[in-house]
C-alpha positions in Angstrom: 55.8 350.7 -84.9 52.4 349.6 -83.0 51.8 346.2 -82.0 49.2 344.4 -84.3 46.2 343.0 -81.9 43.6 341.1 -83.6 39.6 342.4 -83.3 37.1 339.1 -83.0 33.5 340.1 -83.2 31.7 337.9 -82.1 28.3 339.9 -81.4 26.5 340.3 -77.6 25.5 343.3 -75.9 28.5 345.6 -76.9 27.2 345.3 -80.8 23.5 345.0 -79.9 21.1 348.2 -80.8 17.1 348.7 -80.3 15.3 347.5 -83.4 12.6 349.8 -83.9 10.8 346.9 -86.4 10.9 344.3 -84.4 10.4 346.4 -80.9 13.6 344.9 -79.4 17.4 345.2 -79.7 19.3 342.5 -81.2 22.6 342.1 -81.8 23.5 343.8 -85.4 26.9 345.8 -84.8 30.1 343.8 -87.1 33.7 345.8 -85.5 33.9 348.2 -88.2 30.8 349.9 -86.3 32.8 349.2 -82.5 35.8 350.9 -83.6 33.9 354.2 -85.4 33.1 355.2 -81.8 37.1 354.9 -80.6 39.4 356.6 -83.3 42.1 356.6 -80.4 42.3 353.2 -80.7 44.3 353.5 -83.4 47.2 354.7 -81.2 47.6 352.2 -78.9 47.9 349.3 -81.3 47.5 348.7 -85.3 44.2 346.4 -85.7 42.7 344.1 -87.7 39.5 342.9 -87.8 37.6 340.0 -88.1 33.7 338.7 -88.2 34.0 335.9 -86.5 30.2 336.1 -85.8 27.3 338.3 -85.0 24.9 336.7 -82.3 24.2 336.9 -78.5 26.1 334.5 -76.5 22.9 333.0 -74.7 22.6 331.8 -77.9 26.0 330.6 -78.6 27.1 326.0 -77.8 29.7 324.4 -76.7 31.0 324.2 -80.4 30.5 327.1 -81.1 32.7 327.9 -78.4 35.4 325.5 -79.7 35.7 326.4 -82.8 35.5 329.8 -81.1 39.3 329.0 -79.2 40.9 326.6 -82.0 40.3 329.9 -83.7 42.2 332.3 -81.5 45.3 329.6 -81.4 45.5 330.2 -85.0 45.4 333.8 -85.0 47.5 334.1 -81.8 49.9 332.0 -83.7 50.7 334.1 -86.1 54.7 336.3 -85.4 53.0 338.8 -86.3 49.9 339.4 -84.2 51.0 340.6 -80.3 47.1 339.9 -78.6 44.0 339.4 -79.7 40.3 340.5 -78.1 37.4 338.6 -78.8 34.0 340.8 -77.6 31.5 338.9 -76.6 28.3 338.5 -74.9 28.2 338.7 -70.6 26.3 336.1 -70.2 28.4 333.5 -71.1 31.4 334.7 -71.8 33.0 333.5 -68.0 32.4 330.1 -70.0 33.5 331.0 -73.5 36.4 332.4 -72.3 37.5 329.8 -69.7 37.3 326.9 -72.2 39.9 329.6 -74.7 42.0 328.9 -71.6 41.9 325.7 -71.2 42.6 325.0 -74.9 45.1 328.2 -74.7 48.8 326.8 -76.6 50.2 330.6 -76.5 51.6 333.2 -73.9 50.2 336.1 -76.4 47.0 337.3 -74.2 43.8 336.7 -75.2 41.4 339.2 -74.2 37.5 339.2 -73.7 35.3 342.1 -73.6 31.9 343.4 -73.8 29.4 345.3 -72.7 26.0 345.8 -70.4 24.3 349.1 -72.0 24.6 347.9 -76.0 26.1 350.2 -78.4 23.1 352.7 -79.2 23.0 353.8 -75.5 24.3 356.8 -74.7 25.7 355.6 -71.4 27.3 352.2 -72.9 29.9 350.9 -71.7 31.4 348.6 -74.6 33.4 351.6 -76.2 35.4 352.1 -72.8 35.8 348.4 -72.4 37.2 348.0 -75.7 39.9 350.6 -75.7 40.5 348.4 -72.7 40.5 345.4 -73.4 43.1 346.4 -76.7 45.2 348.1 -74.2 46.2 344.7 -72.2 46.1 342.8 -75.5 48.7 345.1 -77.0 50.6 345.3 -73.6 53.9 342.7 -72.8 53.2 342.6 -68.9 50.2 340.6 -70.0 51.7 337.7 -71.6 51.2 334.6 -69.7 47.9 335.3 -68.1 45.8 333.0 -70.3 42.3 334.3 -71.4 41.1 336.6 -69.6 38.2 339.5 -69.1 38.9 343.1 -69.5 35.3 344.6 -67.1 35.1 347.7 -66.4 38.4 349.3 -66.0 39.7 345.3 -64.3 42.0 342.2 -65.2 40.2 338.6 -64.7 41.6 335.4 -64.8 38.8 333.1 -67.0 39.3 330.6 -64.5 38.2 332.5 -61.4 35.7 335.3 -62.4 31.9 335.0 -62.3 29.3 337.2 -63.9 27.6 338.5 -61.0 25.1 341.3 -61.2 22.3 341.7 -64.5 22.8 345.0 -65.4 25.4 347.0 -63.7 28.4 347.8 -65.1 30.5 346.3 -62.3 29.7 342.8 -62.6 32.2 340.8 -63.8 34.1 340.0 -60.0 36.6 337.2 -58.8 35.5 336.2 -55.7 37.7 333.7 -54.2 41.0 335.3 -55.7 40.8 338.5 -57.3 41.5 340.5 -60.1 44.8 339.5 -61.9 45.4 343.8 -62.6 44.1 347.0 -63.8 44.2 349.3 -66.4 44.6 353.0 -65.3 44.2 354.8 -68.4 46.6 354.0 -70.8 48.7 351.8 -68.2 48.0 348.0 -67.7 49.2 346.8 -63.9 49.1 343.2 -63.6 49.0 342.6 -59.9 49.3 339.1 -59.7 49.3 335.8 -62.4 47.5 332.6 -62.1 48.8 329.7 -61.0 45.8 326.8 -61.4 46.3 326.7 -65.5 47.0 323.8 -67.3 47.1 324.0 -71.4 44.9 321.0 -72.9 45.2 319.7 -77.1 42.4 318.1 -78.4 41.1 317.1 -81.7 37.3 317.1 -80.8 35.0 318.0 -77.4 32.7 315.3 -75.5 29.7 317.7 -75.1 28.2 315.1 -72.9 28.1 316.8 -69.6 25.6 317.5 -67.0 24.8 320.4 -64.7 22.5 319.4 -62.4 22.1 322.0 -59.3 20.1 321.3 -55.8 17.1 322.5 -54.9 15.5 322.4 -51.4 13.3 318.9 -52.1 14.9 317.7 -55.5 13.4 314.6 -56.7 16.3 313.6 -58.4 14.7 312.6 -61.8 17.4 314.6 -63.9 20.0 312.5 -62.3 18.4 309.4 -62.6 18.2 310.2 -66.3 21.2 311.0 -66.3 22.5 307.7 -65.4 20.5 306.1 -67.5 21.4 307.3 -70.9 25.1 307.1 -70.0 26.5 309.9 -70.2 30.0 310.9 -70.7 30.0 313.2 -67.0 28.1 315.0 -64.4 28.2 318.0 -62.4 26.5 318.7 -59.1 25.9 322.2 -57.0 25.7 320.6 -53.9 24.0 322.0 -51.5 27.1 324.3 -48.9 30.5 322.2 -48.8 28.9 319.4 -51.0 26.8 318.1 -49.4 23.1 316.0 -51.2 19.6 314.7 -49.9 20.5 310.9 -49.2 18.8 309.7 -52.4 21.9 311.1 -54.6 24.3 309.0 -52.4 23.5 306.2 -54.4 23.5 308.1 -57.7 26.0 308.8 -57.3 28.1 305.3 -56.3 25.3 304.0 -59.2 27.1 306.1 -61.8 30.8 305.5 -60.9 30.4 301.9 -60.9 29.1 302.6 -64.1 33.0 304.5 -64.8 30.2 308.5 -65.3 33.3 311.2 -63.0 30.8 313.1 -61.5 32.2 315.9 -59.7 30.7 317.7 -56.6 31.0 321.5 -56.3 29.3 323.9 -54.7 26.0 326.6 -55.7 27.4 328.7 -53.3 28.6 331.8 -54.8 32.2 331.6 -53.0 33.7 328.9 -50.6 35.3 325.3 -51.9 33.6 321.5 -51.8 35.1 319.4 -48.9 34.1 315.9 -48.1 33.2 316.6 -44.8 29.7 315.8 -43.3 27.3 312.2 -43.1 24.0 311.6 -42.4 23.5 310.2 -45.8 23.9 312.7 -48.5 27.4 314.6 -46.7 30.1 315.0 -48.4 31.4 312.6 -46.9 29.3 310.4 -48.3 29.6 311.1 -51.8 33.0 311.1 -51.6 33.2 307.4 -50.8 30.0 307.2 -53.1 32.8 308.2 -56.3 32.3 312.1 -55.9 34.7 313.5 -57.0 35.3 317.1 -55.2 36.4 320.5 -57.1 37.9 323.1 -54.7 35.7 326.7 -55.3 35.5 325.8 -58.9 32.6 326.6 -59.7 30.0 324.4 -62.0 29.7 325.8 -65.5 33.4 325.6 -65.5 33.5 322.5 -63.6 31.2 321.1 -66.5 34.1 322.8 -69.1 37.4 321.5 -67.3 35.6 317.6 -67.4 34.8 318.0 -70.7 37.8 318.9 -72.1 39.3 315.6 -69.8 37.0 313.0 -71.4 37.9 314.4 -75.0 41.6 314.1 -74.0 41.1 310.4 -73.0 42.0 310.4 -69.2 40.7 307.8 -67.0 38.0 308.5 -64.1 41.4 307.8 -61.7 43.0 310.0 -63.4 40.3 313.0 -63.4 40.2 313.1 -60.4 44.4 313.5 -60.1 44.0 316.8 -62.4 40.7 317.9 -61.2 43.4 317.9 -57.3 45.8 319.7 -59.2 42.9 321.9 -61.2 40.8 322.2 -58.6 42.4 321.8 -54.6 
């Protein structure tokens, strides 16, 4: 008997076609349409379809991603299901998959995939990616990996992966730690297993977390506004190893005194933050002001992790401890 894999469709480029009446490409295809061009998928697994949504990922909200993560858990809790595939737009796939990973309550594979080229493109990468994702979802060796992205024949941990190119099919890369594995023909090969994982159970998601990216000469109005509005948390994408204009140190201290956790990450594509430099706004100054450094975890994912920790009613001290464990 073939393993059962649930295909949870949400839209994205993989489900998009050019609409001549509108003069643009739009998400319009359902899961049934995606499988029509992929008859060989039935040789890999028994497929059950669920059309969760048909929207572009650039129009998804945090609450949408939270509802999707909860649905992933509900599907994987079924005894008859071996694994699950989520088709999703590439623009925010790395964020949605990471939130699903943080909330995942199952050892079964939860595999996200999509396409860089639309469904009606003669060179669409969607069918190839979808077939490989089903292979991973059906593979016993993929159990325990958490939520992953399978794209262009490569398997990536949701925590580590980043979309690097706006249009290339090899867009998803794990710069810091490398891919978890690959799909070679009908073989699913796992090279390593993720270690920086922990699962959380939350009944709601605290969304009031601001992400602020530093730029040359930034006036820090956004940071001042965030502190004044008493947001739940702030993530700063700082320069290099975790440095900022001197004025930011004062704002970090002010936020910290108000009980607002401030995470410090890097705006660089790779590398870890460390509290090394002084000078008023250096990393050491930010840490002394109460900033919490989060290693190589990038801003968008640090924001989601902070949302989950705040939703778990963690204290600021406990949040710092958890960040040290999950983003050393």
